[in-house]
Each structure stands twice: as structure tokens, then as C-alpha cells.
N, C-alpha and C positions, 0 to 999 in steps of 0.2 A: 293126814300125814305129813313126814318132817319133811320141810321143803317147798311144799304146794302152800299156793296162797288160795283162799277159796272167799271171796269176797260175799259179806251179808249185807242182803239189800235196807235201807232204811226206810221201814214205811211206817210212819206213826200217823194214829188217829185223832192227837192230839192236836189242835190248830191254835198256832203263835195269836197271841193277845198284844194289843197296839195297847189300845185304851180300854178303859172298862166304865161304862156310861151306866148309871141308872143299874146296876148291876149285871150287864150286859156285855160281855168281854168281845171286843171288835178288833176285826185284824185290820192291818195297814188299808187294804183295798175297801173294806166294809166301811171304815170310819171315811173316808175319800166318799162314796156314796153317799153315806149320812149328811155329810158337810155340803157335799153339790146340792142335795134333795133338799137343806134346809135353805141355803140359801136362795135357791128358785123359787121355794115358798114365799121367802120373806121379799124378794123381787115382785112378785107376784100378786103380793098385798099391797104394793105399794102403787101398781099399774089398776090391778081388776078394784072397780069399787065392792063393798057388802052388797049382799043378796037379801033383801028382806030387813026386817028389824028384829028378828030372834036373836040373843048374842051367840050361842053354840051354831046354829045351822045357818046363819048368814055367813059365817066365816070357814064353811065347812068345803066350799070348791079351794082354799087356799092349801089345801092337804093333797091336792092331787099331783103336782111335780112331785112331793115330798113321797109319796107311795107309787109314784112310778119308777122312782130311782132305786127302793126299794124294790119293788119288782127286778130292775136289773140287777140289783146287788146278789139277793137270796135264791134265786131261780135257776133251772138248770134248764137248758135245750134236751128233749127225750131223745132224738136219734143221734146226738153225736156226744152229748151230758159234759158239752162243755157250757160255762154260764152266760146268761142270755145276753149280756153285753159285749162278751168277746165273740158270741155265734153272730150278732148283729153287727158289730164292727169287722170279721173277717168277710161275710157275706158285701158288706158296702165296700169294701177294698176290693173285691172279686168283681164288682161290676163296674168299678171306678178305675180298674187300673189300666195300664195302656196298652192297646193291643197291637200287635204285628201281625200283618197278614203277609203272607206269602205266595206269591203267584208266579207260576212256572208255567213258560209258553211250550203245551206238548205239541208238535207238531210233527207233519210227518217228514 
């Protein structure tokens, strides 16, 4: 009708792409998680020695920080449908928040 404004909500199923690595389009937050995971894996390889003599299996434990960051990046909490990293962040903030206890003496 003339003179009435009806906003149409924008719901796009297309995610933004910040960078493309090996044909995988990553958003800004995903690229940050990949970078953090790679950095932690490199730092772990400087501190923790290789296990065994095989080329592949002796270095396999270096991928643990990267896989943990991939878990935080891509998985969602089933109850809240939040990304896992955001759910853990909010739960930690809830546990460590400053609490205020109010006590009111109720006497006769």
C-alpha cells in the first residue's frame, strides 16, 4: 500500500569469504582460528620432541592444537546452537563474573 513501509529481513545463506586457502573459502573468524591453530602447532613442535623414529607418526601429535582449534571453529553447541568457542567463552565469563550478594536483615 502507498505510504506504508514493510521491511524485508535480509537472510542470506551465503557466508562471507575473507581468504581462500587450497580452495576452501574462510571467513574472518575461521581464518583467525586456522592461524591460531597453526601457530600453536609450530610452538608445540619447538618444545615437545618427536615420538619414535617414523617420519609421519612421530610428528602426528603436533596436530593436536590445530585439531582443537578446528573443533572450536566449526562445531556448534547443540542446546544453544552457538559456536563452541563462544559457548565456552560465555560459560567462563558467567563463572568468573563479579558477584554481588545482597543481604537484608529481616527482623521483627
